[in-house]
C-alpha positions in Angstrom: -58.6 -99.6 130.1 -56.2 -97.9 127.5 -58.7 -99.0 124.9 -62.2 -98.6 125.9 -63.9 -100.4 122.6 -61.9 -103.6 123.5 -62.6 -103.4 127.3 -66.5 -103.2 126.3 -66.0 -106.0 123.8 -64.7 -107.7 126.8 -67.3 -107.4 129.1 -70.0 -108.5 126.2 -68.0 -111.5 125.6 -67.3 -112.1 129.0 -68.2 -116.1 129.7 -70.3 -115.8 132.7 -71.3 -119.2 132.5 -68.2 -120.7 133.6 -67.1 -118.4 136.3 -65.5 -120.6 139.2 -67.5 -120.9 142.2 -64.6 -120.0 144.4 -64.4 -116.6 142.1 -68.3 -115.9 142.7 -67.7 -116.3 146.5 -65.0 -114.2 146.7 -67.0 -111.3 144.6 -69.9 -111.7 147.1 -67.3 -111.2 150.0 -65.4 -108.6 148.7 -67.3 -106.7 146.9 -71.5 -107.1 146.7 -71.6 -107.5 150.5 -69.7 -104.0 150.9 -72.1 -101.3 151.4 -70.3 -98.9 149.7 -70.3 -101.1 146.4 -73.7 -99.3 145.2 -73.9 -97.6 141.7 -75.2 -94.6 143.4 -72.4 -94.3 146.0 -69.6 -95.2 143.2 -71.6 -92.5 140.5 -70.6 -89.5 142.8 -66.9 -90.8 142.4 -67.1 -91.8 138.7 -69.8 -92.7 136.2 -67.7 -95.3 134.4 -67.4 -96.8 137.9 -70.9 -97.0 138.7 -71.4 -98.9 135.3 -68.9 -101.3 135.8 -70.4 -101.7 139.2 -74.0 -102.2 137.9 -72.3 -105.1 135.6 -70.5 -106.7 138.6 -73.9 -106.9 140.4 -75.7 -108.0 137.1 -73.1 -110.8 136.9 -73.6 -112.1 140.5 -77.4 -111.9 140.0 -76.9 -114.0 136.7 -75.1 -116.5 139.0 -77.5 -116.6 141.4 -80.1 -117.3 139.1 -78.2 -119.9 137.4 -77.7 -122.1 140.6 -81.6 -122.6 140.3 -82.0 -122.5 136.5 -79.2 -124.7 135.4 -80.4 -128.0 137.0 -83.5 -127.6 135.9 -82.2 -127.1 132.2 -80.4 -130.3 132.7 -83.5 -132.2 133.8 -85.5 -130.6 130.8 -82.9 -131.8 128.3 -83.2 -135.3 129.9 -86.7 -135.3 129.6 -86.8 -134.3 126.2 -84.6 -136.9 125.3 -86.9 -139.5 127.0 -89.7 -138.0 125.0 -88.0 -138.2 121.7 -86.9 -142.1 122.4 -90.8 -142.5 123.4 -92.1 -140.8 120.3 -89.6 -142.4 117.7 -91.1 -146.0 119.7 -94.4 -144.9 119.1 -93.9 -143.8 115.6 -92.4 -147.4 115.0 -95.4 -149.1 116.5 -97.7 -147.1 114.3 -96.2 -148.0 111.6 -96.4 -151.5 112.2 -99.9 -151.1 113.0 -100.7 -149.4 109.9 -98.7 -152.3 107.7 -101.3 -154.8 109.5 -104.3 -152.7 108.3 -103.2 -152.3 105.1 
């Protein structure tokens, strides 16, 4: 943290979507489950520490939510792909039907 601006930029650019499951489990075990790892408790010692605690808890919460959302995003992408194929096929059939009518 010798360079606070770089540290903040690193936090903002953190690749939160590619955190290994092993790291997330370790995070929960060592920090999230610790009753003293609370922003209000840490604030009594360090306001910067409070901010880091909030960030870590936010990343943990994000990871939990993404475990539910990511499979749904994959299914949505598959469904959208199938819809595009169906629409393309329909468009071809409509064009052929229009030629017959003309």
